[in-house]
C-alpha positions in Angstrom: -94.4 28.4 -55.5 -94.2 25.5 -53.0 -97.4 24.3 -51.4 -96.5 23.2 -47.9 -100.0 21.9 -47.2 -99.7 19.6 -50.2 -96.2 18.5 -49.8 -95.8 17.8 -46.2 -98.2 14.6 -46.2 -96.4 13.5 -49.3 -92.8 13.9 -47.9 -94.1 11.8 -44.9 -94.8 8.9 -47.4 -91.4 8.9 -49.0 -89.6 6.0 -47.4 -86.3 7.8 -46.9 -87.9 10.7 -45.2 -90.3 8.8 -43.2 -88.4 8.9 -39.9 -87.8 12.7 -40.1 -89.6 15.1 -37.9 -91.8 17.9 -39.2 -89.1 20.7 -38.8 -86.9 18.5 -41.1 -89.7 18.1 -43.6 -90.1 21.9 -43.6 -86.4 22.4 -44.4 -86.7 20.0 -47.3 -89.8 21.9 -48.6 -87.6 25.1 -48.4 -85.3 23.4 -51.1 -88.0 22.2 -53.5 -88.6 24.0 -56.7 -91.6 24.0 -59.3 -91.3 23.0 -62.9 -93.9 22.1 -65.8 -93.4 19.2 -68.2 -95.4 19.2 -71.3 -97.0 15.8 -72.8 -94.2 13.4 -74.0 -91.5 15.5 -72.4 -88.9 13.2 -70.7 -88.1 13.5 -67.0 -85.1 11.1 -67.4 -84.1 8.1 -69.3 -83.3 4.6 -68.0 -79.5 4.5 -67.2 -79.2 8.2 -66.6 -77.3 9.4 -63.5 -80.0 10.5 -60.9 -79.9 14.2 -60.1 -83.4 14.8 -58.6 -86.6 13.5 -57.1 -90.1 14.6 -58.3 -93.5 15.1 -56.8 -96.5 15.4 -59.2 -98.6 18.3 -58.1 -101.0 17.6 -61.0 -100.7 15.7 -64.2 -99.8 12.2 -65.3 -96.5 10.5 -66.0 -95.6 7.1 -67.3 -92.6 4.9 -65.9 -91.4 2.6 -68.6 -88.6 0.5 -70.0 -87.3 1.7 -73.4 -87.5 -0.8 -76.2 -84.5 -3.1 -76.4 -84.6 -3.3 -80.2 -86.0 -0.8 -82.8 -89.6 -1.5 -83.7 -90.7 -2.6 -80.3 -93.0 -0.7 -78.0 -91.9 0.8 -74.7 -93.0 -1.3 -71.7 -95.1 0.7 -69.3 -94.4 -0.2 -65.7 -96.6 2.3 -63.9 -98.7 5.3 -64.4 -98.2 8.1 -61.8 -100.7 10.8 -61.0 -101.3 13.7 -58.6 -99.3 13.4 -55.4 -97.3 10.6 -56.5 -93.4 10.8 -56.2 -90.5 9.2 -58.0 -86.8 9.2 -58.3 -86.2 9.6 -54.6 -83.4 7.1 -54.4 -81.2 9.3 -56.7 -81.0 11.5 -53.6 -78.9 8.9 -51.7 -77.5 6.5 -54.3 -75.4 7.0 -57.3 -77.0 4.0 -59.2 -78.2 4.8 -62.6 -82.0 5.2 -63.2 -83.7 1.9 -63.6 -86.5 3.2 -65.8 -87.5 6.0 -67.9 -90.3 8.6 -67.0 -92.1 10.9 -69.3 -95.2 13.1 -68.9 -98.3 11.6 -70.4 -100.4 14.8 -69.8 -99.1 18.1 -68.7 -97.3 17.7 -65.4 -96.8 20.3 -62.7 -94.2 18.9 -60.4 -92.1 19.8 -57.4 -88.4 19.0 -57.8 -85.8 18.4 -55.1 -82.4 18.4 -56.8 -79.6 16.1 -55.6 -77.3 19.1 -55.2 -79.8 21.0 -52.9 -80.4 17.9 -51.0 -76.6 17.3 -50.5 -76.4 20.9 -49.1 -79.3 20.3 -46.8 -77.9 17.1 -45.2 -74.4 18.6 -45.1 -76.0 21.5 -42.9 -77.9 19.0 -40.8 -76.1 15.8 -39.5 -79.0 14.6 -37.5 -81.1 14.6 -40.7 -78.2 13.0 -42.6 -77.9 10.3 -40.0 -81.8 9.5 -40.0 -82.0 9.3 -43.8 -78.8 7.2 -43.9 -80.0 4.7 -41.4 -83.5 4.4 -43.2 -81.7 4.0 -46.5 -79.5 1.1 -45.4 -82.3 -0.6 -43.5 -84.3 -0.7 -46.7 -81.3 -1.7 -48.8 -80.6 -4.7 -46.4 -84.3 -5.6 -46.5 -84.3 -5.5 -50.3 -81.4 -7.9 -50.4 -83.2 -10.7 -48.6 
């Protein structure tokens, strides 16, 4: 149920995939699955180990920090909508999630699991090299 016409331009905007050619993007699309999240259903919690990235086909999700103490509201950081993506750094980093995400309205999403991504880059050293180079350049830039 993947929609190549919708996914291809989005993958080109994902920073870690930006330097890949269209053939590599098509290989990634071949590994993407589809899932539906109902309102208030959690994608993941802050602190979880990342195991996938998500692209919203349609719907709305909230990125938030959970309350530090009981009785306090969650702190909304961003609202995501159609064609937005999140969780991509989990594909290349083992850092814990830095925020929680939940569906605000029903969300139809495309999902790329870390295990499928790992298989893909294991089979394609050129893709692995390009993604690794991009990731480390962005990491160094963020350290400044």
